[in-house]
PDB file of N, CA, C and O in Angstrom:
ATOM      1  N   MET A   1     -11.752  22.798   2.623  1.00  0.00           N
ATOM      2  CA  MET A   1     -11.175  21.606   3.229  1.00  0.00           C
ATOM      3  C   MET A   1     -11.161  20.443   2.237  1.00  0.00           C
ATOM      4  O   MET A   1     -10.222  19.647   2.220  1.00  0.00           O
ATOM      5  N   LEU A   2     -12.190  20.349   1.424  1.00  0.00           N
ATOM      6  CA  LEU A   2     -12.273  19.263   0.451  1.00  0.00           C
ATOM      7  C   LEU A   2     -11.148  19.361  -0.575  1.00  0.00           C
ATOM      8  O   LEU A   2     -10.586  18.345  -0.987  1.00  0.00           O
ATOM      9  N   TYR A   3     -10.819  20.593  -0.987  1.00  0.00           N
ATOM     10  CA  TYR A   3      -9.754  20.776  -1.975  1.00  0.00           C
ATOM     11  C   TYR A   3      -8.398  20.351  -1.422  1.00  0.00           C
ATOM     12  O   TYR A   3      -7.576  19.792  -2.148  1.00  0.00           O
ATOM     13  N   ILE A   4      -8.169  20.612  -0.163  1.00  0.00           N
ATOM     14  CA  ILE A   4      -6.902  20.216   0.458  1.00  0.00           C
ATOM     15  C   ILE A   4      -6.782  18.694   0.479  1.00  0.00           C
ATOM     16  O   ILE A   4      -5.725  18.144   0.173  1.00  0.00           O
ATOM     17  N   GLU A   5      -7.859  18.026   0.839  1.00  0.00           N
ATOM     18  CA  GLU A   5      -7.844  16.563   0.870  1.00  0.00           C
ATOM     19  C   GLU A   5      -7.636  15.985  -0.528  1.00  0.00           C
ATOM     20  O   GLU A   5      -6.908  15.007  -0.696  1.00  0.00           O
ATOM     21  N   LEU A   6      -8.275  16.590  -1.530  1.00  0.00           N
ATOM     22  CA  LEU A   6      -8.090  16.117  -2.902  1.00  0.00           C
ATOM     23  C   LEU A   6      -6.653  16.324  -3.370  1.00  0.00           C
ATOM     24  O   LEU A   6      -6.098  15.464  -4.055  1.00  0.00           O
ATOM     25  N   MET A   7      -6.053  17.437  -3.015  1.00  0.00           N
ATOM     26  CA  MET A   7      -4.662  17.697  -3.390  1.00  0.00           C
ATOM     27  C   MET A   7      -3.714  16.717  -2.703  1.00  0.00           C
ATOM     28  O   MET A   7      -2.738  16.271  -3.306  1.00  0.00           O
ATOM     29  N   ILE A   8      -3.998  16.383  -1.449  1.00  0.00           N
ATOM     30  CA  ILE A   8      -3.166  15.416  -0.732  1.00  0.00           C
ATOM     31  C   ILE A   8      -3.268  14.042  -1.390  1.00  0.00           C
ATOM     32  O   ILE A   8      -2.255  13.374  -1.598  1.00  0.00           O
ATOM     33  N   VAL A   9      -4.480  13.626  -1.715  1.00  0.00           N
ATOM     34  CA  VAL A   9      -4.678  12.323  -2.354  1.00  0.00           C
ATOM     35  C   VAL A   9      -4.000  12.298  -3.721  1.00  0.00           C
ATOM     36  O   VAL A   9      -3.356  11.310  -4.074  1.00  0.00           O
ATOM     37  N   LEU A  10      -4.137  13.368  -4.489  1.00  0.00           N
ATOM     38  CA  LEU A  10      -3.508  13.437  -5.804  1.00  0.00           C
ATOM     39  C   LEU A  10      -1.987  13.411  -5.683  1.00  0.00           C
ATOM     40  O   LEU A  10      -1.316  12.722  -6.451  1.00  0.00           O
ATOM     41  N   SER A  11      -1.450  14.144  -4.739  1.00  0.00           N
ATOM     42  CA  SER A  11       0.003  14.173  -4.537  1.00  0.00           C
ATOM     43  C   SER A  11       0.531  12.801  -4.147  1.00  0.00           C
ATOM     44  O   SER A  11       1.549  12.353  -4.674  1.00  0.00           O
ATOM     45  N   LEU A  12      -0.149  12.137  -3.234  1.00  0.00           N
ATOM     46  CA  LEU A  12       0.292  10.810  -2.812  1.00  0.00           C
ATOM     47  C   LEU A  12       0.181   9.789  -3.942  1.00  0.00           C
ATOM     48  O   LEU A  12       0.999   8.873  -4.033  1.00  0.00           O
ATOM     49  N   THR A  13      -0.819   9.942  -4.796  1.00  0.00           N
ATOM     50  CA  THR A  13      -0.964   9.050  -5.943  1.00  0.00           C
ATOM     51  C   THR A  13       0.193   9.235  -6.922  1.00  0.00           C
ATOM     52  O   THR A  13       0.718   8.261  -7.461  1.00  0.00           O
ATOM     53  N   VAL A  14       0.585  10.480  -7.149  1.00  0.00           N
ATOM     54  CA  VAL A  14       1.712  10.758  -8.043  1.00  0.00           C
ATOM     55  C   VAL A  14       3.005  10.197  -7.460  1.00  0.00           C
ATOM     56  O   VAL A  14       3.797   9.592  -8.184  1.00  0.00           O
ATOM     57  N   VAL A  15       3.227  10.390  -6.168  1.00  0.00           N
ATOM     58  CA  VAL A  15       4.432   9.863  -5.519  1.00  0.00           C
ATOM     59  C   VAL A  15       4.453   8.338  -5.605  1.00  0.00           C
ATOM     60  O   VAL A  15       5.501   7.744  -5.859  1.00  0.00           O
ATOM     61  N   ASN A  16       3.306   7.710  -5.395  1.00  0.00           N
ATOM     62  CA  ASN A  16       3.222   6.256  -5.497  1.00  0.00           C
ATOM     63  C   ASN A  16       3.567   5.792  -6.910  1.00  0.00           C
ATOM     64  O   ASN A  16       4.265   4.792  -7.076  1.00  0.00           O
ATOM     65  N   GLY A  17       3.094   6.494  -7.915  1.00  0.00           N
ATOM     66  CA  GLY A  17       3.416   6.150  -9.297  1.00  0.00           C
ATOM     67  C   GLY A  17       4.902   6.268  -9.586  1.00  0.00           C
ATOM     68  O   GLY A  17       5.474   5.408 -10.257  1.00  0.00           O
ATOM     69  N   LEU A  18       5.533   7.323  -9.087  1.00  0.00           N
ATOM     70  CA  LEU A  18       6.971   7.504  -9.297  1.00  0.00           C
ATOM     71  C   LEU A  18       7.778   6.402  -8.626  1.00  0.00           C
ATOM     72  O   LEU A  18       8.741   5.894  -9.200  1.00  0.00           O
ATOM     73  N   LEU A  19       7.389   6.036  -7.420  1.00  0.00           N
ATOM     74  CA  LEU A  19       8.099   4.965  -6.719  1.00  0.00           C
ATOM     75  C   LEU A  19       7.911   3.619  -7.419  1.00  0.00           C
ATOM     76  O   LEU A  19       8.844   2.820  -7.497  1.00  0.00           O
ATOM     77  N   ALA A  20       6.704   3.373  -7.927  1.00  0.00           N
ATOM     78  CA  ALA A  20       6.449   2.121  -8.643  1.00  0.00           C
ATOM     79  C   ALA A  20       7.267   2.054  -9.929  1.00  0.00           C
ATOM     80  O   ALA A  20       7.795   0.998 -10.276  1.00  0.00           O
ATOM     81  N   MET A  21       7.375   3.186 -10.641  1.00  0.00           N
ATOM     82  CA  MET A  21       8.189   3.207 -11.863  1.00  0.00           C
ATOM     83  C   MET A  21       9.660   2.968 -11.548  1.00  0.00           C
ATOM     84  O   MET A  21      10.349   2.264 -12.286  1.00  0.00           O
ATOM     85  N   SER A  22      10.135   3.544 -10.471  1.00  0.00           N
ATOM     86  CA  SER A  22      11.535   3.352 -10.086  1.00  0.00           C
ATOM     87  C   SER A  22      11.806   1.896  -9.748  1.00  0.00           C
ATOM     88  O   SER A  22      12.821   1.330 -10.156  1.00  0.00           O
ATOM     89  N   GLU A  23      10.902   1.302  -9.007  1.00  0.00           N
ATOM     90  CA  GLU A  23      11.066  -0.105  -8.637  1.00  0.00           C
ATOM     91  C   GLU A  23      11.080  -0.997  -9.874  1.00  0.00           C
ATOM     92  O   GLU A  23      11.907  -1.902  -9.985  1.00  0.00           O
ATOM     93  N   LEU A  24      10.171  -0.744 -10.794  1.00  0.00           N
ATOM     94  CA  LEU A  24      10.098  -1.548 -12.008  1.00  0.00           C
ATOM     95  C   LEU A  24      11.357  -1.386 -12.852  1.00  0.00           C
ATOM     96  O   LEU A  24      11.835  -2.355 -13.442  1.00  0.00           O
ATOM     97  N   ALA A  25      11.890  -0.188 -12.914  1.00  0.00           N
ATOM     98  CA  ALA A  25      13.110   0.050 -13.691  1.00  0.00           C
ATOM     99  C   ALA A  25      14.294  -0.699 -13.098  1.00  0.00           C
ATOM    100  O   ALA A  25      15.104  -1.257 -13.838  1.00  0.00           O
ATOM    101  N   ILE A  26      14.404  -0.718 -11.786  1.00  0.00           N
ATOM    102  CA  ILE A  26      15.525  -1.409 -11.146  1.00  0.00           C
ATOM    103  C   ILE A  26      15.389  -2.921 -11.285  1.00  0.00           C
ATOM    104  O   ILE A  26      16.365  -3.613 -11.574  1.00  0.00           O
ATOM    105  N   VAL A  27      14.192  -3.425 -11.081  1.00  0.00           N
ATOM    106  CA  VAL A  27      13.979  -4.873 -11.140  1.00  0.00           C
ATOM    107  C   VAL A  27      14.166  -5.407 -12.558  1.00  0.00           C
ATOM    108  O   VAL A  27      14.655  -6.524 -12.731  1.00  0.00           O
ATOM    109  N   SER A  28      13.786  -4.633 -13.574  1.00  0.00           N
ATOM    110  CA  SER A  28      13.862  -5.133 -14.948  1.00  0.00           C
ATOM    111  C   SER A  28      15.207  -4.866 -15.615  1.00  0.00           C
ATOM    112  O   SER A  28      15.415  -5.271 -16.758  1.00  0.00           O
ATOM    113  N   SER A  29      16.111  -4.202 -14.933  1.00  0.00           N
ATOM    114  CA  SER A  29      17.418  -3.922 -15.540  1.00  0.00           C
ATOM    115  C   SER A  29      18.292  -5.173 -15.515  1.00  0.00           C
ATOM    116  O   SER A  29      18.171  -6.023 -14.632  1.00  0.00           O
ATOM    117  N   ARG A  30      19.174  -5.261 -16.508  1.00  0.00           N
ATOM    118  CA  ARG A  30      20.065  -6.418 -16.605  1.00  0.00           C
ATOM    119  C   ARG A  30      21.309  -6.186 -15.756  1.00  0.00           C
ATOM    120  O   ARG A  30      21.948  -5.138 -15.836  1.00  0.00           O
ATOM    121  N   LYS A  31      21.636  -7.177 -14.946  1.00  0.00           N
ATOM    122  CA  LYS A  31      22.770  -7.051 -14.032  1.00  0.00           C
ATOM    123  C   LYS A  31      24.081  -6.911 -14.790  1.00  0.00           C
ATOM    124  O   LYS A  31      24.956  -6.157 -14.366  1.00  0.00           O
ATOM    125  N   ALA A  32      24.233  -7.613 -15.892  1.00  0.00           N
ATOM    126  CA  ALA A  32      25.479  -7.532 -16.664  1.00  0.00           C
ATOM    127  C   ALA A  32      25.692  -6.122 -17.204  1.00  0.00           C
ATOM    128  O   ALA A  32      26.811  -5.608 -17.196  1.00  0.00           O
ATOM    129  N   ARG A  33      24.626  -5.508 -17.666  1.00  0.00           N
ATOM    130  CA  ARG A  33      24.742  -4.135 -18.181  1.00  0.00           C
ATOM    131  C   ARG A  33      25.073  -3.172 -17.052  1.00  0.00           C
ATOM    132  O   ARG A  33      25.885  -2.264 -17.230  1.00  0.00           O
ATOM    133  N   LEU A  34      24.453  -3.363 -15.891  1.00  0.00           N
ATOM    134  CA  LEU A  34      24.761  -2.500 -14.753  1.00  0.00           C
ATOM    135  C   LEU A  34      26.207  -2.679 -14.309  1.00  0.00           C
ATOM    136  O   LEU A  34      26.871  -1.706 -13.951  1.00  0.00           O
ATOM    137  N   ASP A  35      26.701  -3.919 -14.331  1.00  0.00           N
ATOM    138  CA  ASP A  35      28.110  -4.168 -13.993  1.00  0.00           C
ATOM    139  C   ASP A  35      29.039  -3.415 -14.940  1.00  0.00           C
ATOM    140  O   ASP A  35      30.007  -2.787 -14.513  1.00  0.00           O
ATOM    141  N   HIS A  36      28.728  -3.488 -16.226  1.00  0.00           N
ATOM    142  CA  HIS A  36      29.548  -2.811 -17.229  1.00  0.00           C
ATOM    143  C   HIS A  36      29.528  -1.294 -17.006  1.00  0.00           C
ATOM    144  O   HIS A  36      30.568  -0.637 -17.048  1.00  0.00           O
ATOM    145  N   MET A  37      28.345  -0.756 -16.770  1.00  0.00           N
ATOM    146  CA  MET A  37      28.231   0.687 -16.559  1.00  0.00           C
ATOM    147  C   MET A  37      28.937   1.118 -15.276  1.00  0.00           C
ATOM    148  O   MET A  37      29.533   2.194 -15.223  1.00  0.00           O
ATOM    149  N   ALA A  38      28.869   0.283 -14.248  1.00  0.00           N
ATOM    150  CA  ALA A  38      29.546   0.611 -12.987  1.00  0.00           C
ATOM    151  C   ALA A  38      31.059   0.630 -13.175  1.00  0.00           C
ATOM    152  O   ALA A  38      31.751   1.468 -12.598  1.00  0.00           O
ATOM    153  N   LYS A  39      31.570  -0.300 -13.986  1.00  0.00           N
ATOM    154  CA  LYS A  39      33.012  -0.323 -14.259  1.00  0.00           C
ATOM    155  C   LYS A  39      33.457   0.896 -15.056  1.00  0.00           C
ATOM    156  O   LYS A  39      34.610   1.318 -14.964  1.00  0.00           O
ATOM    157  N   GLU A  40      32.528   1.466 -15.847  1.00  0.00           N
ATOM    158  CA  GLU A  40      32.836   2.678 -16.608  1.00  0.00           C
ATOM    159  C   GLU A  40      32.756   3.931 -15.741  1.00  0.00           C
ATOM    160  O   GLU A  40      33.133   5.017 -16.180  1.00  0.00           O
ATOM    161  N   GLY A  41      32.268   3.782 -14.517  1.00  0.00           N
ATOM    162  CA  GLY A  41      32.241   4.910 -13.607  1.00  0.00           C
ATOM    163  C   GLY A  41      30.887   5.560 -13.395  1.00  0.00           C
ATOM    164  O   GLY A  41      30.807   6.642 -12.815  1.00  0.00           O
ATOM    165  N   HIS A  42      29.825   4.921 -13.854  1.00  0.00           N
ATOM    166  CA  HIS A  42      28.489   5.482 -13.655  1.00  0.00           C
ATOM    167  C   HIS A  42      28.046   5.271 -12.206  1.00  0.00           C
ATOM    168  O   HIS A  42      27.884   4.140 -11.748  1.00  0.00           O
ATOM    169  N   ARG A  43      27.858   6.369 -11.506  1.00  0.00           N
ATOM    170  CA  ARG A  43      27.487   6.293 -10.098  1.00  0.00           C
ATOM    171  C   ARG A  43      26.087   5.691  -9.920  1.00  0.00           C
ATOM    172  O   ARG A  43      25.848   4.948  -8.968  1.00  0.00           O
ATOM    173  N   GLY A  44      25.168   6.011 -10.831  1.00  0.00           N
ATOM    174  CA  GLY A  44      23.815   5.478 -10.749  1.00  0.00           C
ATOM    175  C   GLY A  44      23.775   3.969 -10.902  1.00  0.00           C
ATOM    176  O   GLY A  44      22.963   3.295 -10.268  1.00  0.00           O
ATOM    177  N   ALA A  45      24.650   3.441 -11.743  1.00  0.00           N
ATOM    178  CA  ALA A  45      24.709   1.989 -11.924  1.00  0.00           C
ATOM    179  C   ALA A  45      25.195   1.309 -10.654  1.00  0.00           C
ATOM    180  O   ALA A  45      24.688   0.252 -10.277  1.00  0.00           O
ATOM    181  N   ARG A  46      26.179   1.916  -9.993  1.00  0.00           N
ATOM    182  CA  ARG A  46      26.649   1.348  -8.719  1.00  0.00           C
ATOM    183  C   ARG A  46      25.534   1.373  -7.679  1.00  0.00           C
ATOM    184  O   ARG A  46      25.378   0.428  -6.905  1.00  0.00           O
ATOM    185  N   THR A  47      24.768   2.445  -7.664  1.00  0.00           N
ATOM    186  CA  THR A  47      23.660   2.541  -6.716  1.00  0.00           C
ATOM    187  C   THR A  47      22.607   1.483  -7.012  1.00  0.00           C
ATOM    188  O   THR A  47      22.094   0.842  -6.095  1.00  0.00           O
ATOM    189  N   ALA A  48      22.282   1.296  -8.293  1.00  0.00           N
ATOM    190  CA  ALA A  48      21.287   0.295  -8.673  1.00  0.00           C
ATOM    191  C   ALA A  48      21.757  -1.105  -8.311  1.00  0.00           C
ATOM    192  O   ALA A  48      20.959  -1.932  -7.869  1.00  0.00           O
ATOM    193  N   LEU A  49      23.044  -1.380  -8.493  1.00  0.00           N
ATOM    194  CA  LEU A  49      23.571  -2.701  -8.128  1.00  0.00           C
ATOM    195  C   LEU A  49      23.470  -2.946  -6.629  1.00  0.00           C
ATOM    196  O   LEU A  49      23.237  -4.074  -6.194  1.00  0.00           O
ATOM    197  N   SER A  50      23.644  -1.905  -5.851  1.00  0.00           N
ATOM    198  CA  SER A  50      23.545  -2.087  -4.402  1.00  0.00           C
ATOM    199  C   SER A  50      22.105  -2.338  -3.967  1.00  0.00           C
ATOM    200  O   SER A  50      21.874  -2.887  -2.890  1.00  0.00           O
ATOM    201  N   LEU A  51      21.138  -1.945  -4.788  1.00  0.00           N
ATOM    202  CA  LEU A  51      19.728  -2.147  -4.453  1.00  0.00           C
ATOM    203  C   LEU A  51      19.216  -3.514  -4.876  1.00  0.00           C
ATOM    204  O   LEU A  51      18.219  -4.002  -4.343  1.00  0.00           O
ATOM    205  N   ILE A  52      19.895  -4.130  -5.830  1.00  0.00           N
ATOM    206  CA  ILE A  52      19.427  -5.434  -6.341  1.00  0.00           C
ATOM    207  C   ILE A  52      19.813  -6.532  -5.374  1.00  0.00           C
ATOM    208  O   ILE A  52      19.514  -7.701  -5.617  1.00  0.00           O
TER     209      ILE A  52
END
């Protein structure tokens, strides 16, 4: 039972780290660069602009 709890805590910690990295990447990106990339057809840039 202890191993299951440790695996759950470790998994949630990893997921939290991934979400924090994603948030930091979106917040620190330059809007002008995202606009340019969106005009070139990058779907990810359009998605990031909708989140800002």
